[in-house]
C-alpha positions as CSV (number, residue, x, y, z in Angstrom):
1,X,-34.4,21.6,21.0
2,X,-35.7,24.7,19.4
3,X,-34.1,23.9,16.0
4,X,-36.1,20.6,15.8
5,X,-39.3,22.4,16.8
6,X,-38.7,25.0,14.2
7,X,-38.4,22.3,11.5
8,X,-41.6,20.7,12.6
9,X,-45.2,21.6,12.1
10,X,-47.6,21.5,15.0
11,X,-50.6,19.2,14.8
12,X,-52.9,22.0,13.9
13,X,-50.7,22.8,10.9
14,X,-49.1,25.9,12.3
15,X,-45.3,26.4,12.1
16,X,-43.8,26.4,15.6
17,X,-41.2,29.2,14.8
18,X,-43.8,31.5,13.2
19,X,-45.9,31.2,16.4
20,X,-42.9,31.9,18.5
21,X,-42.0,34.9,16.4
22,X,-45.5,36.2,16.5
23,X,-45.7,35.8,20.3
24,X,-42.4,37.6,20.7
25,X,-43.5,40.4,18.4
26,X,-46.8,40.9,20.2
27,X,-45.2,40.8,23.6
28,X,-42.7,43.4,22.5
29,X,-45.4,45.6,21.2
30,X,-47.4,45.3,24.4
31,X,-44.3,46.3,26.4
32,X,-43.7,49.2,24.0
33,X,-47.3,50.4,24.4
34,X,-47.0,50.1,28.2
35,X,-44.0,52.3,28.0
36,X,-46.0,54.7,25.9
37,X,-48.8,54.7,28.5
38,X,-46.2,55.4,31.2
39,X,-44.9,58.4,29.3
40,X,-48.5,59.5,28.5
41,X,-49.4,59.3,32.2
42,X,-46.4,61.4,33.2
43,X,-47.8,64.1,31.0
44,X,-51.2,63.7,32.6
45,X,-52.9,62.8,29.3
46,X,-55.8,60.4,29.0
47,X,-55.9,57.8,26.3
48,X,-58.5,59.9,24.4
49,X,-56.4,63.1,24.7
50,X,-53.2,61.3,23.6
51,X,-55.0,59.7,20.6
52,X,-56.5,63.0,19.6
53,X,-53.1,64.7,19.7
54,X,-51.3,61.9,18.0
55,X,-54.0,61.4,15.4
56,X,-54.5,57.7,16.2
57,X,-57.9,56.0,16.7
58,X,-58.5,55.2,20.4
59,X,-59.7,51.7,19.6
60,X,-56.6,51.1,17.5
61,X,-54.2,52.1,20.3
62,X,-56.2,50.0,22.7
63,X,-55.7,47.0,20.4
64,X,-52.0,47.7,20.2
65,X,-51.8,47.8,24.0
66,X,-53.7,44.5,24.4
67,X,-51.7,42.7,21.7
68,X,-54.7,42.3,19.4
69,X,-53.2,44.2,16.6
70,X,-49.7,44.5,15.2
71,X,-48.2,48.0,15.4
72,X,-48.0,49.7,12.0
73,X,-44.9,51.8,11.1
74,X,-47.3,54.7,10.4
75,X,-48.6,54.5,14.0
76,X,-45.1,54.2,15.4
77,X,-44.2,57.4,13.5
78,X,-47.3,59.2,15.0
79,X,-46.5,58.0,18.5
80,X,-42.8,59.0,18.3
81,X,-43.7,62.3,16.6
82,X,-46.0,63.1,19.5
83,X,-42.9,63.1,21.8
84,X,-40.9,65.1,19.2
85,X,-38.8,62.0,18.4
86,X,-38.0,59.8,15.5
87,X,-39.2,56.2,15.7
88,X,-35.5,55.2,16.2
89,X,-35.2,57.6,19.2
90,X,-38.5,56.5,20.7
91,X,-37.5,52.8,20.4
92,X,-34.0,53.5,21.8
93,X,-35.6,55.2,24.8
94,X,-37.9,52.2,25.2
95,X,-35.0,49.8,25.0
96,X,-33.1,51.7,27.7
97,X,-36.2,51.7,29.9
98,X,-37.0,48.0,29.3
99,X,-33.4,47.0,30.0
100,X,-33.4,48.9,33.3
101,X,-36.8,47.6,34.4
102,X,-36.6,43.9,33.3
């Protein structure tokens, strides 16, 4: 059961629940960034064009998309602002999209 797993430590010393939380977080970010790519593609923007306009390093956005880096709140603000939205509005739109396509 998950509760027992969360109270245990894996043989390599890692906490099971922390790993599960990290995996959930990174999967969420990857899905969020795929949603961003979909919106970007609808506007006909390349990754480089989007990053230039949103003032985000191309390599950084790429790392967000591949789950190699956690999304900063500052980056979320820049992404949402690009679409003339607040982070809350951008995330709400993503949640609606994700619910409809899951």
